[in-house]
C-alpha positions in Angstrom: 10.3 -11.3 12.0 7.3 -9.9 9.3 8.3 -7.9 5.9 6.3 -5.1 5.4 5.9 -3.6 2.3 3.7 -0.6 0.9 2.7 -1.0 -3.1 2.0 2.7 -4.5 0.3 3.8 -7.0 1.7 7.0 -8.9 1.5 8.8 -12.6 4.6 10.1 -14.4 7.9 10.8 -11.3 10.7 10.7 -12.5 12.5 9.8 -9.1 12.0 8.4 -5.4 10.5 12.6 -4.6 7.2 10.1 -3.3 9.3 8.5 -0.2 10.1 11.8 1.8 6.5 13.4 0.9 4.7 10.4 1.9 6.8 9.7 5.3 8.0 6.0 4.4 9.8 4.5 6.4 9.6 0.7 4.8 9.7 -1.0 1.1 8.1 0.3 -1.1 7.3 -0.9 -4.4 5.8 2.3 -7.0 3.9 1.7 -10.1 4.2 4.0 -11.8 1.7 4.9 -15.3 4.2 7.0 -17.2 5.1 7.1 -21.4 7.7 5.3 -20.9 9.2 1.8 -19.5 12.2 0.9 -17.0 12.3 -0.3 -13.3 15.3 1.3 -11.2 15.7 0.3 -7.3 17.6 1.7 -4.9 18.4 1.7 -1.2 17.2 3.5 1.2 17.0 3.8 5.4 18.4 -0.1 5.2 15.3 -0.3 2.4 14.2 -1.3 -0.6 12.2 0.9 -3.0 11.1 -0.1 -6.4 9.8 1.6 -9.6 8.1 0.0 -12.3 6.9 2.3 -14.7 4.8 0.7 -17.4 2.8 2.4 -19.8 -0.2 0.5 -18.9 -3.0 2.2 -17.2 -5.3 2.4 -15.3 -5.1 2.8 -11.1 -6.9 -1.5 -10.9 -3.5 -2.8 -14.1 -1.2 -1.2 -12.2 -2.6 -1.7 -8.7 -1.8 -5.9 -10.0 1.9 -4.8 -11.9 3.0 -4.2 -8.6 1.3 -7.3 -6.7 3.7 -9.2 -9.2 6.4 -8.1 -7.7 5.8 -7.7 -3.9 7.6 -10.1 -1.4 6.2 -8.3 1.3 5.0 -10.5 4.1 1.8 -8.1 4.9 1.1 -5.7 1.9 -0.3 -2.5 2.6 -2.4 -0.5 -1.0 -1.2 3.3 -1.4 -1.6 6.2 -3.1 1.1 8.2 -3.8 -1.1 11.5 -2.2 -0.6 10.0 1.3 1.6 11.1 4.0 2.2 8.5 6.9 2.3 8.9 10.3 5.8 7.7 11.5 4.7 4.7 13.2 2.4 2.8 10.4 4.3 -0.2 9.9 4.8 -1.0 13.3 1.2 -0.1 14.4 -0.4 -2.1 10.9 2.3 -5.9 12.1 0.6 -5.7 15.3 -3.3 -5.2 14.1 -1.7 -8.7 12.6 -0.4 -10.7 15.2 -3.7 -9.5 16.8 -5.0 -11.5 15.2 -3.8 -14.2 14.0 -6.6 -15.5 11.4 -7.5 -11.7 9.4 -5.8 -11.8 6.3 -6.6 -8.7 5.0 -7.7 -5.0 7.1 -9.3 -1.8 6.7 -7.6 0.8 8.6 -8.2 4.7 8.9 -6.6 6.9 7.0 -7.0 10.9 8.5 -6.4 12.8 4.8 -7.7 16.4 4.6 -8.3 15.7 0.4 -13.0 16.3 0.6 -12.4 13.4 -2.2 -10.7 10.8 -0.1 -13.0 11.6 3.6 -14.2 7.3 3.9 -15.9 6.3 6.4 -13.9 5.8 9.8 -13.9 3.0 11.9 -13.6 3.9 16.0 -13.8 -0.2 17.1 -12.3 -3.5 15.3 -14.7 -5.5 13.6 -15.2 -8.6 10.8 -16.4 -7.2 7.5 -18.8 -8.6 4.9 -19.8 -8.5 1.2 -22.1 -6.6 2.0 -20.4 -4.0 4.2 -17.7 -3.7 2.4 -18.1 -0.9 -0.5 -17.5 2.3 1.8 -13.9 1.7 1.9 -11.0 2.9 -0.9 -7.8 0.6 -1.6 -5.2 2.8 -0.3 -6.5 1.6 3.8 -6.2 -1.9 2.9 -3.2 -4.1 4.5 -2.9 -7.7 3.7 -0.8 -11.0 3.9 0.8 -11.7 0.8 0.3 -15.9 1.6 -3.9 -15.5 1.8 -3.9 -14.0 -1.4 -1.3 -16.5 -3.7 -3.4 -19.0 -1.8 -6.8 -17.0 -3.5 
C-alpha cells in the first residue's frame, strides 16, 4: 500500500483546524511559521497530523523543514489556503500508478484566487527544464524515494 502525505506550509496556527478547512483526509505535516517553537501531533480518521512550529521564516525553508519530517511514499506540497476535493489522494496515487517512471507530477488545482491563477493542463505531458516555470509548488507531488536519491 502506498503511503500518501501532504506537506503544508502555514503561519501562526495554534491548532489543527486547517485539516477541516482544507478538507484533508490523509496524513499531513504542517510547517508552521510562528514566534514559538513546538511539535504537536494528533490522530484523525486513522491518519496522522504533525505540526512543526518554528520561528524559521520563508516558504522555501519551511517546505524543506516539512521534507525533513516526511515519511510518505508520495508527498504533495501544499499551502494552507487550498481546499481539496474528496478524491485528491486516490486521484494522485492513481496517476503515479499509471506513470511508474514519473518522479514528480504537477496537478491542476482550481482556485478562485486571482493571484493563484496558474497554467491549466488538459492532458498528461512531460515537462522539461525550460517549460516548468508556470506551475506553483502547491501543485507538485513527488516520490519521496526519488527526492532522497537526488
